[in-house]
N, C-alpha and C positions, 0 to 999 in steps of 0.2 A: 728481754731486750738486753743486748750486751753493751751497755753504755760504758763499761770499763774494759772493755776488751772487744719351761714355759709354765710359770705358776701364777695363780691368782693372789691378790693381796691377802695376807694372813691377818686375822684379828680385826678386820674392818666390819662395819655394820653390814647387814644383809644385802643392802643395795650394791655395795662394792663387790660382792661375790658374784653378781650377775656377770655373764660372760660378755666379751667385748662386742660380739655381734648384737646382743640385746641393747647395749649402751648406744652403739651407733645407730641401730634401727630406731630407737626411741627419738633420737635427735632428727633422723630423717623423716619420720612420720610427722613430727611437729612442723618441719619445713613444708612437707607436702600438703598437710592439712590446711596451711594458711595460703597455699597457692602462690609461693614466692617467685615463680617464673623461672626462666632459663638460667639466670645467673646462679640462683641457689641450687638448681638441679645440677649444674656443672660442678659445684663444690662437693656433691654427694656421689658423683658417678665418675670415678677415676678411670683413665684409659691407658695409662702408661703400662707397657708390657715388657719392661726390661727384665732379662733373666737375672736373678740374684744368686749370691753365693750359697743361699740356703736351698737352691734347687727349684724354687717356685717363682712365678712371675710377680714382679713388683707391681703394686697398685698405687704406689706413692706418686705424687705430683710435685713438680718444682714450681716455686713461686718466689716472690720478692717482697721483703719488708721495705717500705720507702725510707726508713731510717737506716743508713744515712745516704746511700748511693743516689736515691731519687728524691731527696728532700726538697730540691729546687725545681722539680719537674711539675708541670701542670698535667691535668688528666690526659689530654691527647698525647703528650709525650710519653707518659707512663704506659699507656696502652700500646702505642707504636713500638716502643723499645722492648716491652715484654713480648709482644707478638713476634718481633724480628728475632729475638733470642730464644724463642720457644719456651718462655716462662708462662705457665698456664694460669697463674693467679697472682693476686697482689693483696697485701695488707696495707691499708693506708694509715700511716701514723699521724696522729693529731699534731697540730701546730705547723705543718709543712705547707709548701707552696700550693699544693693541689686544693687546699682549703675545704675539705669535706668536714664540716663542723656543724654543731647544733644550730648555729645561726642561719643556716640555709632555709630558704622558703620552701613551701610545698612544691612549687614548680621547679625550683633548682634541684631539689632532691630527686624529682622524677627525671630530670635531665641527666643527672649522674647515673641513675639506674639504667636509663636507656643507652647511654654511651657504652656501658659494659655489656649489656644484652646484645648490642649490635656489633660486638667485637669478639675475637677468639679468647679474650682474657677475662677470667672470672674475678669479681670483687669478693674474695673469700672472707674478708673481715676488715674491721676497723681496729687500729691499735691505739688504745687510750693510755693515759698515764695515771689512772686512778689506782689508789691503794687504800688499805683499810686497817692499818696498824696503829693509827694515832690514838693516844689515850684521851684526847679531847672529844667528848661525846657529841658535841655540837658539830664539830668538823667531820666526824665520822658520818653522821646523818646527812650532812651536806654532800659529802662525796658519794654516798650511796644514791641519793636522789639525783645527783648529776650523772651518775652512771646510767640510771634509768633513762634519762634523756638521750644518752648516747645509744642505748639499746634501741630506742624508737628510731633514731637516725639510721642505725644499721638496717633496720627493717625497711625504712622508706627508700634507701638507696640500693636495696637488693643484696646486701651483704649477708653472710651466714653466721656471723658472730662478732663478739667484742673481746679484745684482749685486755685484761687487767693484770695487776701485779701486787704482790707484797713488796715492801721496799725497806724493811728494816725491823729491828727489835728494840723498842724504847727501853733504855737502861733502867728506868724507874718502875717498870712493869714486869712481873714474872713472865717468862717466855711462854709458858703454857697458856696463860691468860690471853696474851696477844694472838697466839695461833688460833685459839678458840674463837676470839673476836673476829679475826679475818674469815674463818670458816663460816661463822654465822652470817656475816655480811654477804658472803658468796651464796649461801643457801637462800637468803631473801632475794638476791639478784637472779639466781637460777630460776626461781618460781616466777619472777616477773618476766624474765627472758623467754620462758616457755610460751607465754601468751603471744609472743611475736616471732616464734620459730627461730630464736637465736641461741647460740651457744656462748656461754661465758668461759673464756679460755684464760686460765690462771698461769701467767708466765712464771717460770722458776727463776726468781729474781730477788735481788736485794741482799744487803749485808746480813748474814745469818739466816735470813729467810730462804736463801737459795740452796741451803742444805736440804737434800732430799728427804731425810727423816722429818724435817719441819714441814715440807710440802705435803708429805703423806699425812701428817697430823692435821693440817689444814683441811685436806680433802676428806678426812674422817668426819670433820664437823660440817663439811659442805656436801651433804648427802642428797644431791639432786642430779638427775640424768642430764640436765642442761648445763652442768658445770664440769669442765674437764681441765686437763693440764696441757700447757704449752711448754714442751721440753725446750730448754734454752741453750743446750750445748755449752754449759759453763765448765771451766776446769775443775770446779768443786764437785762435778759429777763423779770424779774419781776418788773422792775423799772417803773416809770411814771404811766400810766393808768393801768398797770398790765399785767400779762401773756397773757390773752385772747386777749386783745386789741392789744398788740404787735404782737402776732401770726397772728391775722386777717390782720394786716397792710401789711404783705408780703406773706400770705399763698398761694396765687395763683402763686407765683414765686419760691417756695421751690422745689429744685430738688435733694437735698442731705441733710443728717443730720449727724452731728458729736455729739457723746455722751460721756460724762465723766463716771466715775464710778457710776453705777446705785444704789449703796447703800447710796449715798449722799442724805440724807433726806431733805435737804434744797431746793432741786429742784423738781418741780412737774412732775416726770417722767410719772406717769400714765396719767396725764392730757395731756402731750405732745403726748403720743401714741394715746389717744382717739381723739385728735384734728387732728393729721396727718391722721388717718384712716378715720375720717369723711370728710376730705378734699380730699379723694381719692388718697393720696400719695402712689405711687407704686415704690419708689426708695429705696436707701440703707440707713439704719441707721448704722453708722460706729463707732465702739468702738475706742475711742482715750484715751488710758489708760496707766498708768505707767508700767515700766518694772517689771518683776516678776521672781523669781527663779523657779517657777513652772507655766510657761505660759499656758500650755494646760489645767491645772486644772482651772486656772482663766478664760480662754475662755469658758470652759464648763459651769461654774457657771454664767458667763456673759450672755450666750445665754439662760440659764434657767430663769434668772431673767427678761431678755428682753421679753421672751414669757409670763411669768407670769403677767407682767404689762399689757399685752394685753388681758388677760383672764377675 
């Protein structure tokens, strides 16, 4: 989440060397085996056929993160506006006005699920603010258990996964130890999520932790097919060895993409689209953009530019 603004992974454990099709298929089978219904099916069956600059048809879908553009919208408004602007899916961020939270009753959860199943918009996931970098063992355990409650909520409302994040590197702890701790937490959560047909999507986020070499190290420790990367389109993606090397380091684990305003010329948006398409990415590119007094107009323009970058 931007709150401030063709090679396989080398040297990874054997799981990470499995090809992308196997990774996505494993997640898809988990969803199908649990019978999650039409909403989950739509998250796994992309239909967009825009011609890309790589010469193949794009399978990517456009969606919306409710932070911040839609933070004050209720569910009917989210669905209405996304449908009108041809946004195919949405990630509902915790603490916002739509109030899809763990406090919902069983009946309320079923109502949320039905709203999306009866609409052209997929509930592709829930966006949490959980992180696992704390050196406090009690807090770490509390956050892991709270994430499990959120995973159950995602299953109940028909979502396909939960976004989590690293959020920093405590100065008093060696960096490698923190990265290993985050990875092990994700490994536990991936195993739990598998029982509910959910993906754990690790956002490339946080001071220090947003560096792609650190995300790669976390993913080395999180060796589970239900744990993937949410590419976050940070400016730090260009650091170190550069965009392509950073993208290559995690490309086989990317399961979702967050995108800032596409008019920002300092970020290589067209290159990102080309690389995603070449990697066979078939998930959601989610607009994570500021509030607007004319949100539908902004969404229409956003979709037009997103399509143009792929042409």
